C-alpha positions as CSV (number, residue, x, y, z in Angstrom):
1,M,43.2,3.4,-4.4
2,A,40.0,4.5,-6.0
3,D,38.1,7.7,-5.2
4,F,35.1,5.6,-4.4
5,E,35.1,2.2,-2.5
6,V,32.8,0.0,-0.7
7,A,33.2,-3.5,0.4
8,G,31.2,-6.4,1.8
9,G,31.0,-10.0,2.3
10,C,29.2,-12.9,3.9
11,Q,28.4,-13.4,7.7
12,C,31.1,-16.0,8.4
13,G,33.8,-14.0,6.4
14,S,34.5,-16.7,3.9
15,V,33.6,-14.4,0.9
16,H,34.6,-10.8,0.6
17,Y,34.3,-8.4,-2.3
18,R,35.2,-4.9,-3.1
19,I,33.5,-2.3,-5.4
20,D,35.2,0.9,-6.6
21,A,32.3,2.6,-8.5
22,P,29.0,4.0,-7.0
23,A,25.9,2.0,-7.5
24,S,23.4,3.2,-10.4
25,D,20.5,2.4,-8.3
26,T,19.2,0.9,-5.2
27,H,15.9,-0.6,-4.7
28,H,13.7,-2.5,-2.3
29,C,12.6,-5.5,-4.1
30,H,9.2,-6.8,-3.2
31,C,9.0,-9.8,-5.7
32,G,7.9,-13.1,-4.6
33,I,11.3,-14.8,-5.4
34,C,13.4,-12.3,-3.2
35,R,10.7,-12.6,-0.4
36,K,11.2,-16.4,-0.4
37,L,14.9,-16.5,-0.6
38,Q,15.6,-13.8,2.0
39,G,12.7,-14.8,4.4
40,A,11.7,-11.1,4.5
41,I,9.0,-9.0,3.1
42,F,11.5,-7.3,0.8
43,V,15.3,-7.2,0.1
44,T,17.4,-4.2,-0.8
45,L,19.5,-4.5,-3.8
46,S,22.2,-2.2,-5.3
47,T,23.2,-2.3,-8.9
48,Y,26.9,-1.8,-9.7
49,P,29.1,-2.0,-12.9
50,K,30.4,-5.6,-13.2
51,A,33.9,-4.2,-14.3
52,N,34.1,-2.4,-10.9
53,F,33.2,-5.5,-8.7
54,H,36.0,-7.5,-7.4
55,L,35.7,-10.7,-5.5
56,E,38.8,-10.7,-3.2
57,K,38.2,-13.7,-1.3
58,G,36.1,-17.0,-1.3
59,A,35.4,-17.6,-5.0
60,D,35.6,-21.4,-4.3
61,N,33.2,-21.0,-1.3
62,L,30.4,-19.6,-3.7
63,S,27.4,-21.5,-4.8
64,S,24.7,-20.4,-7.3
65,F,20.8,-20.8,-7.2
66,D,19.2,-20.0,-10.7
67,S,15.9,-18.5,-9.4
68,S,14.7,-18.0,-13.1
69,E,16.2,-18.4,-16.3
70,G,19.5,-16.3,-16.7
71,V,19.4,-15.1,-13.0
72,H,22.2,-16.7,-10.8
73,R,21.9,-15.8,-7.1
74,M,25.3,-16.3,-5.4
75,F,25.4,-17.3,-1.8
76,C,28.4,-18.6,0.5
77,K,28.4,-22.3,0.8
78,T,29.3,-22.1,4.6
79,C,27.0,-19.5,6.1
80,G,24.2,-19.3,3.3
81,S,24.4,-15.5,3.1
82,H,23.0,-14.3,-0.2
83,L,25.7,-11.9,-1.7
84,F,25.0,-10.9,-5.2
85,I,23.1,-11.7,-8.4
86,D,24.6,-12.1,-11.9
87,I,22.0,-11.7,-14.7
88,D,22.9,-13.2,-18.2
89,P,20.9,-10.4,-20.3
90,A,22.8,-7.7,-18.3
91,P,26.4,-9.0,-18.0
92,E,27.7,-5.6,-17.4
93,I,26.1,-5.3,-14.1
94,V,26.0,-7.1,-10.6
95,M,23.2,-6.6,-8.1
96,V,24.5,-6.8,-4.5
97,Q,22.5,-7.4,-1.6
98,T,23.1,-3.9,0.1
99,G,22.6,-5.3,3.7
100,N,26.0,-7.2,3.1
101,L,28.1,-4.0,2.7
102,D,30.5,-3.6,5.5
103,G,29.6,-1.0,8.0
104,G,25.9,-0.9,6.7
105,A,24.5,1.2,4.0
106,E,22.9,4.6,4.1
107,P,20.4,6.0,1.6
108,S,22.9,8.2,0.1
109,P,24.7,8.6,-3.4
110,D,27.2,5.9,-1.9
111,I,24.7,3.1,-2.7
112,G,22.8,4.6,-5.6
113,A,21.7,7.5,-7.7
114,S,18.0,6.6,-7.2
115,I,16.2,4.6,-4.5
116,Y,12.8,3.1,-5.1
117,H,10.5,0.1,-4.3
118,G,10.5,-2.5,-7.3
119,Y,7.8,-4.9,-8.1
120,A,5.6,-2.9,-5.5
121,D,2.6,-4.5,-7.0
122,S,3.8,-7.7,-5.8
123,K,4.3,-6.7,-2.0
124,V,2.8,-8.5,0.9
125,P,-0.9,-7.2,1.1
126,W,-0.6,-6.3,4.9
127,F,2.6,-3.9,4.4
128,E,1.9,-0.4,3.4
129,I,4.6,1.7,1.8
130,K,4.7,4.9,3.7
131,D,8.4,6.2,3.0
132,G,7.6,8.3,0.0
133,L,10.0,6.6,-2.2
134,P,8.8,5.9,-5.8
135,Q,7.0,2.7,-6.4
136,K,7.5,0.8,-9.6
137,P,5.4,-2.2,-10.7
């Protein structure tokens, strides 16, 4: 067993994964694509080494939506849960929807070395970021 391990999956249980390395970063993404796909004003994503991401169940139940060139957003065909993102220009990483981690996620080294707001310049105008985390355009 690895020194580090987190696991997650979709709402219905058809897809499950395990990750045995800590995230390199975690960010709240405010881009318009993430807002539309999640139906929320931002989504939290954690970046992990692809070599340490293990799809344990449900590979045949995954579907992909290419939200932009080379960006493949994977989701469960049964329940529609958005699970992770594969990015062609960065094949060495996988971006996981942090909210899909089993047991919830806490802002600690377990989910990322740095936590920040990404695409903060694209946030919805009525939401004010007040948590003191760094904001990146």
